[in-house]
SEMARKOL-900305 format. One record per residue (C-alpha): residue number from 1; residue in one letter; y, z negated, x. Coordinates in Angstrom, 1 decimal, padded with zeros to 4 digits. Last residue first. Layout:
<sites>
site vexlum NUM&zami A&py Y&pz Z&px X
...
</sites>
This chain:
<sites>
site vexlum 351&zami K&py -031.4&pz -006.4&px -005.7
site vexlum 350&zami G&py -028.7&pz -008.5&px -007.4
site vexlum 349&zami H&py -030.2&pz -010.6&px -010.2
site vexlum 348&zami S&py -027.4&pz -009.9&px -012.7
site vexlum 347&zami G&py -027.6&pz -006.2&px -011.9
site vexlum 346&zami A&py -031.2&pz -006.0&px -012.9
site vexlum 345&zami K&py -030.6&pz -007.6&px -016.2
site vexlum 344&zami K&py -027.5&pz -005.5&px -017.0
site vexlum 343&zami N&py -029.4&pz -002.3&px -016.1
site vexlum 342&zami K&py -032.4&pz -003.1&px -018.2
site vexlum 341&zami K&py -030.2&pz -003.7&px -021.2
site vexlum 340&zami A&py -029.0&pz -000.1&px -020.9
site vexlum 339&zami K&py -025.3&pz 000.5&px -021.2
site vexlum 338&zami K&py -023.8&pz 002.2&px -024.2
site vexlum 337&zami G&py -021.3&pz 004.9&px -024.9
site vexlum 336&zami K&py -023.9&pz 007.6&px -025.2
site vexlum 335&zami P&py -027.3&pz 006.1&px -024.7
site vexlum 334&zami S&py -028.3&pz 005.9&px -021.1
site vexlum 333&zami P&py -030.3&pz 008.8&px -019.5
site vexlum 332&zami A&py -033.6&pz 007.2&px -018.3
site vexlum 331&zami G&py -034.6&pz 004.5&px -016.0
site vexlum 330&zami Y&py -031.1&pz 003.1&px -016.3
site vexlum 329&zami L&py -029.9&pz 002.4&px -012.8
site vexlum 328&zami E&py -032.2&pz 004.6&px -010.8
site vexlum 327&zami A&py -032.3&pz 007.4&px -013.3
site vexlum 326&zami K&py -028.4&pz 007.3&px -013.4
site vexlum 325&zami K&py -028.4&pz 007.5&px -009.6
site vexlum 324&zami A&py -030.7&pz 010.5&px -009.6
site vexlum 323&zami E&py -028.5&pz 012.2&px -012.1
site vexlum 322&zami V&py -025.4&pz 011.4&px -010.0
site vexlum 321&zami D&py -026.8&pz 012.6&px -006.7
site vexlum 320&zami I&py -024.4&pz 010.8&px -004.3
site vexlum 319&zami G&py -023.1&pz 012.6&px -001.2
site vexlum 318&zami M&py -020.0&pz 010.3&px -000.9
site vexlum 317&zami I&py -017.5&pz 013.1&px -001.4
site vexlum 316&zami R&py -019.6&pz 014.5&px -004.3
site vexlum 315&zami A&py -019.8&pz 011.0&px -005.9
site vexlum 314&zami F&py -016.1&pz 010.8&px -005.6
site vexlum 313&zami N&py -015.5&pz 014.0&px -007.5
site vexlum 312&zami L&py -018.2&pz 013.2&px -010.2
site vexlum 311&zami G&py -016.8&pz 009.7&px -011.0
site vexlum 310&zami F&py -014.1&pz 009.3&px -013.5
site vexlum 309&zami I&py -012.0&pz 012.1&px -012.1
site vexlum 308&zami K&py -014.7&pz 014.8&px -012.5
site vexlum 307&zami A&py -015.7&pz 013.5&px -016.0
site vexlum 306&zami K&py -012.0&pz 013.4&px -017.0
site vexlum 305&zami V&py -011.4&pz 017.0&px -016.1
site vexlum 304&zami Q&py -014.6&pz 018.1&px -017.9
site vexlum 303&zami D&py -013.6&pz 016.1&px -021.0
site vexlum 302&zami T&py -010.3&pz 017.9&px -021.0
site vexlum 301&zami L&py -007.0&pz 016.4&px -019.8
site vexlum 300&zami E&py -005.0&pz 019.6&px -020.4
site vexlum 299&zami P&py -003.1&pz 021.3&px -017.6
site vexlum 298&zami Y&py 000.6&pz 020.5&px -016.8
site vexlum 297&zami G&py 002.8&pz 023.6&px -017.1
site vexlum 296&zami Y&py 006.0&pz 021.5&px -017.1
site vexlum 295&zami G&py 007.6&pz 022.2&px -020.5
site vexlum 294&zami D&py 004.6&pz 023.6&px -022.4
site vexlum 293&zami Q&py 002.0&pz 021.2&px -021.1
site vexlum 292&zami L&py 004.5&pz 018.3&px -021.1
site vexlum 291&zami D&py 005.5&pz 019.1&px -024.7
site vexlum 290&zami E&py 001.8&pz 019.4&px -025.6
site vexlum 289&zami P&py 001.1&pz 015.9&px -024.6
site vexlum 288&zami M&py -001.7&pz 015.5&px -022.0
site vexlum 287&zami T&py -004.4&pz 013.3&px -023.6
site vexlum 286&zami M&py -005.8&pz 009.9&px -022.7
site vexlum 285&zami D&py -008.8&pz 008.6&px -024.7
site vexlum 284&zami A&py -011.2&pz 008.2&px -021.7
site vexlum 283&zami F&py -008.3&pz 007.1&px -019.6
site vexlum 282&zami L&py -007.4&pz 004.2&px -021.9
site vexlum 281&zami D&py -011.0&pz 003.2&px -022.5
site vexlum 280&zami I&py -011.6&pz 002.9&px -018.8
site vexlum 279&zami Y&py -008.4&pz 001.0&px -018.4
site vexlum 278&zami A&py -009.3&pz -001.6&px -021.0
site vexlum 277&zami Q&py -012.8&pz -001.8&px -019.5
site vexlum 276&zami V&py -011.5&pz -003.0&px -016.2
site vexlum 275&zami K&py -009.9&pz -006.2&px -017.6
site vexlum 274&zami P&py -009.4&pz -007.9&px -014.3
site vexlum 273&zami W&py -006.1&pz -006.4&px -013.1
site vexlum 272&zami V&py -005.8&pz -008.1&px -009.7
site vexlum 271&zami F&py -009.5&pz -007.5&px -009.7
site vexlum 270&zami A&py -009.7&pz -004.6&px -009.8
site vexlum 269&zami E&py -007.5&pz -001.7&px -008.6
site vexlum 268&zami S&py -009.1&pz 000.5&px -011.3
site vexlum 267&zami G&py -009.8&pz 003.6&px -009.2
site vexlum 266&zami W&py -010.7&pz 007.1&px -010.4
site vexlum 265&zami L&py -010.4&pz 010.0&px -008.0
site vexlum 264&zami L&py -008.6&pz 013.4&px -008.0
site vexlum 263&zami R&py -009.8&pz 016.2&px -005.7
site vexlum 262&zami D&py -011.7&pz 018.5&px -008.1
site vexlum 261&zami E&py -009.1&pz 018.6&px -010.9
site vexlum 260&zami G&py -006.5&pz 020.5&px -009.0
site vexlum 259&zami V&py -003.9&pz 019.7&px -006.3
site vexlum 258&zami H&py -000.8&pz 021.4&px -007.8
site vexlum 257&zami L&py -001.2&pz 021.3&px -011.5
site vexlum 256&zami L&py -003.7&pz 018.5&px -011.8
site vexlum 255&zami C&py -001.7&pz 016.3&px -009.4
site vexlum 254&zami K&py 001.6&pz 017.1&px -011.2
site vexlum 253&zami G&py 000.0&pz 016.2&px -014.5
site vexlum 252&zami I&py -001.2&pz 012.9&px -013.2
site vexlum 251&zami A&py 002.3&pz 012.0&px -011.9
site vexlum 250&zami H&py 004.0&pz 013.2&px -015.1
site vexlum 249&zami L&py 001.5&pz 011.4&px -017.2
site vexlum 248&zami A&py 002.1&pz 008.1&px -015.3
site vexlum 247&zami A&py 005.9&pz 008.5&px -015.8
site vexlum 246&zami R&py 005.4&pz 009.2&px -019.5
site vexlum 245&zami P&py 003.0&pz 006.2&px -020.0
site vexlum 244&zami A&py 005.3&pz 003.6&px -018.4
site vexlum 243&zami V&py 003.9&pz 000.2&px -019.4
site vexlum 242&zami P&py 000.4&pz 001.0&px -020.5
site vexlum 241&zami Y&py 000.2&pz 003.8&px -017.8
site vexlum 240&zami Q&py 001.1&pz 001.6&px -014.8
site vexlum 239&zami N&py -002.5&pz 000.6&px -014.2
site vexlum 238&zami I&py -003.8&pz 004.1&px -014.2
site vexlum 237&zami W&py -001.0&pz 004.9&px -011.8
site vexlum 236&zami A&py -002.0&pz 002.0&px -009.5
site vexlum 235&zami T&py -005.0&pz 003.9&px -008.2
site vexlum 234&zami L&py -005.0&pz 007.6&px -009.0
site vexlum 233&zami A&py -006.9&pz 008.3&px -005.7
site vexlum 232&zami L&py -005.8&pz 011.6&px -004.2
site vexlum 231&zami S&py -008.1&pz 013.9&px -002.1
site vexlum 230&zami I&py -007.2&pz 015.6&px 001.2
site vexlum 229&zami N&py -009.8&pz 017.9&px 002.8
site vexlum 228&zami E&py -008.5&pz 020.9&px 000.9
site vexlum 227&zami Y&py -005.2&pz 020.7&px 002.7
site vexlum 226&zami R&py -002.2&pz 022.6&px 001.1
site vexlum 225&zami S&py -002.1&pz 020.9&px -002.3
site vexlum 224&zami A&py -002.6&pz 017.5&px -000.6
site vexlum 223&zami I&py 000.6&pz 017.9&px 001.3
site vexlum 222&zami N&py 002.6&pz 018.9&px -001.8
site vexlum 221&zami I&py 001.1&pz 016.0&px -003.8
site vexlum 220&zami T&py 002.1&pz 013.5&px -001.1
site vexlum 219&zami E&py 005.6&pz 014.9&px -000.8
site vexlum 218&zami D&py 006.1&pz 014.9&px -004.6
site vexlum 217&zami I&py 005.0&pz 011.3&px -004.9
site vexlum 216&zami F&py 006.8&pz 009.8&px -001.9
site vexlum 215&zami P&py 007.9&pz 006.7&px -003.9
site vexlum 214&zami E&py 004.9&pz 006.2&px -004.3
site vexlum 213&zami G&py 002.4&pz 007.5&px -001.8
site vexlum 212&zami L&py 000.2&pz 009.0&px -004.6
site vexlum 211&zami H&py -001.1&pz 005.4&px -005.1
site vexlum 210&zami H&py -003.9&pz 005.9&px -002.7
site vexlum 209&zami V&py -004.6&pz 008.8&px -000.2
site vexlum 208&zami I&py -008.1&pz 009.9&px 000.7
site vexlum 207&zami F&py -008.7&pz 011.9&px 003.9
site vexlum 206&zami T&py -012.0&pz 013.8&px 004.0
site vexlum 205&zami M&py -013.1&pz 014.5&px 007.5
site vexlum 204&zami E&py -014.6&pz 017.9&px 008.5
site vexlum 203&zami P&py -011.2&pz 019.5&px 008.8
site vexlum 202&zami F&py -010.2&pz 017.0&px 011.5
site vexlum 201&zami D&py -007.2&pz 018.5&px 013.4
site vexlum 200&zami Q&py -005.6&pz 019.9&px 010.2
site vexlum 199&zami A&py -006.1&pz 016.8&px 008.2
site vexlum 198&zami A&py -004.7&pz 014.8&px 011.1
site vexlum 197&zami R&py -001.7&pz 017.1&px 011.5
site vexlum 196&zami E&py -000.8&pz 016.9&px 007.8
site vexlum 195&zami L&py -001.5&pz 013.2&px 007.1
site vexlum 194&zami D&py 001.4&pz 011.9&px 009.3
site vexlum 193&zami Y&py 003.9&pz 012.9&px 006.6
site vexlum 192&zami P&py 002.5&pz 010.6&px 004.0
site vexlum 191&zami A&py 005.2&pz 007.9&px 004.1
site vexlum 190&zami L&py 004.1&pz 004.3&px 004.6
site vexlum 189&zami D&py 006.1&pz 003.8&px 007.8
site vexlum 188&zami I&py 009.1&pz 005.0&px 006.0
site vexlum 187&zami I&py 008.8&pz 002.1&px 003.6
site vexlum 186&zami H&py 009.3&pz -000.5&px 006.3
site vexlum 185&zami Q&py 007.0&pz -003.5&px 005.7
site vexlum 184&zami T&py 009.1&pz -006.7&px 005.2
site vexlum 183&zami N&py 007.2&pz -008.1&px 002.1
site vexlum 182&zami F&py 005.4&pz -005.3&px 000.2
site vexlum 181&zami A&py 005.6&pz -001.5&px 000.5
site vexlum 180&zami L&py 004.2&pz 000.6&px -002.3
site vexlum 179&zami G&py 003.9&pz 003.8&px -000.3
site vexlum 178&zami K&py 000.6&pz 005.0&px 001.2
site vexlum 177&zami H&py -002.6&pz 002.9&px 001.4
site vexlum 176&zami F&py -005.1&pz 005.1&px 003.2
site vexlum 175&zami Q&py -008.7&pz 006.1&px 003.0
site vexlum 174&zami V&py -011.2&pz 007.6&px 005.4
site vexlum 173&zami N&py -014.1&pz 009.9&px 004.7
site vexlum 172&zami T&py -016.9&pz 011.4&px 006.8
site vexlum 171&zami V&py -018.7&pz 008.3&px 008.0
site vexlum 170&zami G&py -021.9&pz 009.4&px 009.9
site vexlum 169&zami N&py -021.6&pz 007.5&px 013.1
site vexlum 168&zami E&py -020.1&pz 010.4&px 015.2
site vexlum 167&zami L&py -017.7&pz 011.1&px 012.3
site vexlum 166&zami C&py -016.4&pz 007.5&px 012.2
site vexlum 165&zami A&py -016.1&pz 007.3&px 016.0
site vexlum 164&zami E&py -014.0&pz 010.5&px 016.1
site vexlum 163&zami W&py -011.7&pz 009.3&px 013.3
site vexlum 162&zami I&py -011.2&pz 006.0&px 015.2
site vexlum 161&zami P&py -010.6&pz 007.8&px 018.5
site vexlum 160&zami Y&py -008.0&pz 009.9&px 016.7
site vexlum 159&zami A&py -005.9&pz 006.9&px 015.6
site vexlum 158&zami V&py -004.5&pz 005.4&px 018.7
site vexlum 157&zami Q&py -004.3&pz 008.0&px 021.5
site vexlum 156&zami R&py -004.0&pz 011.1&px 019.3
site vexlum 155&zami D&py -001.6&pz 009.5&px 016.9
site vexlum 154&zami D&py -002.0&pz 011.5&px 013.7
site vexlum 153&zami I&py -002.7&pz 008.7&px 011.3
site vexlum 152&zami R&py 000.3&pz 006.8&px 012.6
site vexlum 151&zami W&py 000.9&pz 003.1&px 013.6
site vexlum 150&zami S&py 003.1&pz 000.3&px 012.4
site vexlum 149&zami V&py 005.2&pz -002.8&px 013.1
site vexlum 148&zami G&py 008.3&pz -002.8&px 010.9
site vexlum 147&zami G&py 008.7&pz -006.5&px 010.5
site vexlum 146&zami S&py 005.6&pz -007.0&px 008.5
site vexlum 145&zami H&py 002.8&pz -004.5&px 008.9
site vexlum 144&zami A&py 002.5&pz -000.8&px 008.1
site vexlum 143&zami Q&py -000.6&pz 001.3&px 008.7
site vexlum 142&zami Y&py -002.9&pz -000.1&px 006.0
site vexlum 141&zami F&py -006.3&pz 001.6&px 006.4
site vexlum 140&zami K&py -009.5&pz 001.8&px 004.3
site vexlum 139&zami F&py -012.8&pz 002.8&px 005.8
site vexlum 138&zami S&py -015.9&pz 004.6&px 004.3
site vexlum 137&zami V&py -019.6&pz 004.3&px 004.3
site vexlum 136&zami A&py -019.8&pz 000.8&px 005.9
site vexlum 135&zami G&py -023.4&pz -000.3&px 006.3
site vexlum 134&zami W&py -022.8&pz -003.8&px 007.5
site vexlum 133&zami E&py -024.4&pz -003.8&px 011.0
site vexlum 132&zami T&py -024.1&pz -000.1&px 012.1
site vexlum 131&zami I&py -021.0&pz 000.9&px 010.1
site vexlum 130&zami Q&py -019.2&pz -002.4&px 010.4
site vexlum 129&zami R&py -020.0&pz -002.5&px 014.1
site vexlum 128&zami I&py -018.8&pz 001.0&px 014.7
site vexlum 127&zami A&py -015.5&pz 000.2&px 013.0
site vexlum 126&zami E&py -015.2&pz -003.0&px 015.1
site vexlum 125&zami K&py -015.6&pz -001.1&px 018.4
site vexlum 124&zami V&py -013.1&pz 001.6&px 017.4
site vexlum 123&zami A&py -010.6&pz -001.1&px 016.3
site vexlum 122&zami G&py -011.1&pz -003.0&px 019.5
site vexlum 121&zami Y&py -010.2&pz 000.0&px 021.6
site vexlum 120&zami R&py -006.6&pz 000.3&px 020.3
site vexlum 119&zami G&py -006.3&pz -003.4&px 019.4
site vexlum 118&zami H&py -007.9&pz -005.4&px 016.6
site vexlum 117&zami T&py -004.7&pz -006.4&px 014.8
site vexlum 116&zami I&py -002.6&pz -003.3&px 015.8
site vexlum 115&zami P&py -005.5&pz -000.9&px 015.7
site vexlum 114&zami D&py -006.5&pz -002.0&px 012.2
site vexlum 113&zami V&py -010.0&pz -002.1&px 010.8
site vexlum 112&zami G&py -011.4&pz -001.9&px 007.3
site vexlum 111&zami G&py -014.8&pz -001.3&px 005.8
site vexlum 110&zami C&py -015.7&pz 000.3&px 002.5
site vexlum 109&zami F&py -019.0&pz -001.0&px 001.2
site vexlum 108&zami L&py -020.8&pz 000.6&px -001.7
site vexlum 107&zami V&py -021.7&pz -001.4&px -004.8
site vexlum 106&zami R&py -024.1&pz -000.8&px -007.7
site vexlum 105&zami D&py -027.6&pz -000.7&px -006.3
site vexlum 104&zami P&py -026.6&pz -002.9&px -003.3
site vexlum 103&zami Y&py -025.6&pz -005.8&px -005.6
site vexlum 102&zami A&py -025.5&pz -009.0&px -003.4
site vexlum 101&zami E&py -025.2&pz -007.1&px -000.1
site vexlum 100&zami K&py -022.4&pz -004.9&px -001.4
site vexlum 99&zami L&py -020.5&pz -008.0&px -002.7
site vexlum 98&zami K&py -021.1&pz -009.7&px 000.7
site vexlum 97&zami Y&py -019.7&pz -006.6&px 002.5
site vexlum 96&zami N&py -016.5&pz -006.9&px 000.4
site vexlum 95&zami N&py -016.0&pz -010.5&px 001.4
site vexlum 94&zami E&py -016.7&pz -009.8&px 005.0
site vexlum 93&zami A&py -014.2&pz -006.9&px 005.2
site vexlum 92&zami P&py -011.4&pz -009.2&px 004.0
site vexlum 91&zami S&py -009.3&pz -008.4&px 000.9
site vexlum 90&zami F&py -005.8&pz -009.6&px 001.4
site vexlum 89&zami G&py -006.2&pz -009.4&px 005.2
site vexlum 88&zami L&py -008.0&pz -011.7&px 007.5
site vexlum 87&zami K&py -004.9&pz -013.6&px 008.6
site vexlum 86&zami W&py -002.9&pz -012.7&px 005.5
site vexlum 85&zami G&py 000.9&pz -012.4&px 005.5
site vexlum 84&zami G&py 001.4&pz -008.8&px 006.7
site vexlum 83&zami H&py -002.2&pz -008.5&px 007.8
site vexlum 82&zami S&py -003.2&pz -005.6&px 005.5
site vexlum 81&zami P&py -006.8&pz -004.8&px 006.3
site vexlum 80&zami V&py -007.7&pz -004.4&px 002.6
site vexlum 79&zami T&py -011.5&pz -003.9&px 002.5
site vexlum 78&zami Q&py -012.7&pz -001.9&px -000.4
site vexlum 77&zami A&py -015.7&pz -002.6&px -002.6
site vexlum 76&zami M&py -016.7&pz 000.8&px -003.9
site vexlum 75&zami A&py -018.0&pz 000.9&px -007.4
site vexlum 74&zami I&py -021.0&pz 002.0&px -009.5
site vexlum 73&zami D&py -021.7&pz 002.5&px -013.2
site vexlum 72&zami T&py -018.5&pz 001.1&px -014.7
site vexlum 71&zami D&py -018.8&pz 000.6&px -018.4
site vexlum 70&zami S&py -017.1&pz -002.8&px -018.3
site vexlum 69&zami E&py -017.8&pz -006.5&px -019.1
site vexlum 68&zami D&py -021.2&pz -006.8&px -017.4
site vexlum 67&zami F&py -020.6&pz -004.3&px -014.6
site vexlum 66&zami M&py -017.1&pz -004.9&px -013.2
site vexlum 65&zami L&py -016.0&pz -008.3&px -014.6
site vexlum 64&zami R&py -019.4&pz -009.9&px -014.4
site vexlum 63&zami H&py -020.2&pz -008.4&px -011.0
site vexlum 62&zami A&py -016.9&pz -009.6&px -009.5
site vexlum 61&zami D&py -017.4&pz -013.1&px -011.0
site vexlum 60&zami E&py -020.8&pz -013.3&px -009.4
site vexlum 59&zami V&py -019.5&pz -012.0&px -006.0
site vexlum 58&zami S&py -017.0&pz -014.8&px -006.0
site vexlum 57&zami L&py -013.2&pz -014.1&px -005.9
site vexlum 56&zami E&py -011.1&pz -016.3&px -003.7
site vexlum 55&zami R&py -008.0&pz -018.1&px -005.0
site vexlum 54&zami G&py -004.7&pz -019.5&px -003.9
site vexlum 53&zami S&py -002.7&pz -017.0&px -005.8
site vexlum 52&zami I&py -004.9&pz -014.8&px -008.0
site vexlum 51&zami D&py -002.5&pz -014.7&px -011.0
site vexlum 50&zami D&py -004.6&pz -012.2&px -013.0
site vexlum 49&zami Y&py -002.9&pz -009.3&px -014.6
site vexlum 48&zami P&py -003.2&pz -008.5&px -018.3
site vexlum 47&zami Y&py -003.9&pz -005.1&px -019.9
site vexlum 46&zami G&py -004.6&pz -006.0&px -023.6
site vexlum 45&zami P&py -001.1&pz -007.4&px -023.9
site vexlum 44&zami R&py 000.9&pz -005.8&px -021.2
site vexlum 43&zami S&py 000.9&pz -005.8&px -017.4
site vexlum 42&zami Y&py 002.8&pz -003.5&px -015.0
site vexlum 41&zami L&py 005.4&pz -006.0&px -013.9
site vexlum 40&zami K&py 002.8&pz -008.8&px -013.6
site vexlum 39&zami A&py 000.9&pz -006.7&px -011.1
site vexlum 38&zami Y&py 004.0&pz -006.2&px -009.0
site vexlum 37&zami E&py 004.9&pz -009.9&px -009.3
site vexlum 36&zami V&py 001.4&pz -010.9&px -008.1
site vexlum 35&zami L&py 001.7&pz -008.7&px -005.0
site vexlum 34&zami A&py 005.2&pz -009.9&px -004.2
site vexlum 33&zami N&py 004.0&pz -013.5&px -004.6
site vexlum 32&zami T&py 001.1&pz -013.0&px -002.2
site vexlum 31&zami S&py 003.4&pz -011.4&px 000.4
site vexlum 30&zami K&py 005.9&pz -014.2&px 000.1
site vexlum 29&zami R&py 003.1&pz -016.8&px 000.3
site vexlum 28&zami G&py 001.9&pz -015.2&px 003.6
site vexlum 27&zami G&py 005.3&pz -014.6&px 005.1
site vexlum 26&zami T&py 004.4&pz -013.4&px 008.6
site vexlum 25&zami R&py 004.4&pz -016.8&px 010.3
site vexlum 24&zami E&py 003.0&pz -018.3&px 007.1
site vexlum 23&zami D&py -000.3&pz -016.6&px 007.6
site vexlum 22&zami L&py -002.3&pz -017.3&px 004.5
site vexlum 21&zami N&py -006.1&pz -017.2&px 004.9
site vexlum 20&zami D&py -006.7&pz -021.0&px 005.0
site vexlum 19&zami D&py -004.5&pz -021.4&px 002.0
site vexlum 18&zami T&py -006.8&pz -019.3&px -000.2
site vexlum 17&zami L&py -005.7&pz -015.7&px -001.0
site vexlum 16&zami K&py -009.1&pz -014.0&px -000.6
site vexlum 15&zami Y&py -009.5&pz -010.8&px -002.6
site vexlum 14&zami M&py -012.7&pz -008.9&px -003.1
site vexlum 13&zami H&py -011.0&pz -005.5&px -003.9
site vexlum 12&zami I&py -012.1&pz -002.7&px -006.2
site vexlum 11&zami A&py -011.1&pz 000.9&px -005.5
site vexlum 10&zami N&py -013.2&pz 004.1&px -006.0
site vexlum 9&zami D&py -014.7&pz 003.1&px -009.3
site vexlum 8&zami F&py -017.5&pz 005.5&px -010.1
site vexlum 7&zami V&py -017.8&pz 006.0&px -013.9
site vexlum 6&zami F&py -020.4&pz 008.6&px -015.0
site vexlum 5&zami Y&py -018.8&pz 009.9&px -018.2
site vexlum 4&zami D&py -021.1&pz 010.7&px -021.1
site vexlum 3&zami N&py -019.6&pz 008.0&px -023.4
site vexlum 2&zami K&py -018.4&pz 005.5&px -020.9
site vexlum 1&zami M&py -021.3&pz 004.7&px -018.6
</sites>
């Protein structure tokens, strides 16, 4: 925990950028280089990126970075089914499943399927398999692939069977990479416009949007403001803050003003940025400057707001009893700003 905040990281990725996973037909090295360059652009001393080219992250290293070296309490390991350059995706489902299996008390598994890669019916079948065999409690989707190949969230023939299968098998939230195109993805295919009809047609499903759909920030916020079953993950914006603090504050301020404090989620984007604790400390100390409050109407970043964003909001979505989880991890309320020794020892041994 960080101070009294329960930290539930919505987005960590078990990457696999080894040569055997690169698909040179769709620009594997170019996609990897673009990802690394983006991370490099938003890095500063104290907030370094990690050049992960040619590497695969081990579950032991992931645990060390996330739980031994940061105040993160629990996290969701997210599959990245982006196949524009990677055969199994940047962060394959199996890698994320292995992290959940190694540390089931600290990690939830977010699966990933793709109706283009798996096929229209294959995506449904694979989603059900990941739920029943691997315990997926959420799914992450990347709709745009290299060369302008894409699919839509509101496609009744392609997408709706996936949402129906998720609900029928107990998964009530799905997540989407919006904006931030890499390689030869077409940026319009990553716009948020297809969220509206799906959110309207599936009111019992929570749709989580990452990156605020940059560059479609205002559109994403506008849509989320009108549909209570859409939540926004602040992934990438937390990472941009050390380089562009005012831009990040404007984005966060707009979210608070128009969407509200109950539907914003914390996500570190580990492990491309491996120093998770630096970002936790940053957000814990973040304030909304008075000139932005007075000039734009942005709300204050109070302790209550931070607590919700850090973990309470996502815990509610996932049906997690935070007090019960604290008792499970620490045996008793952990000292303010510290992690119990029992927790580190238990985490190091997995189950």
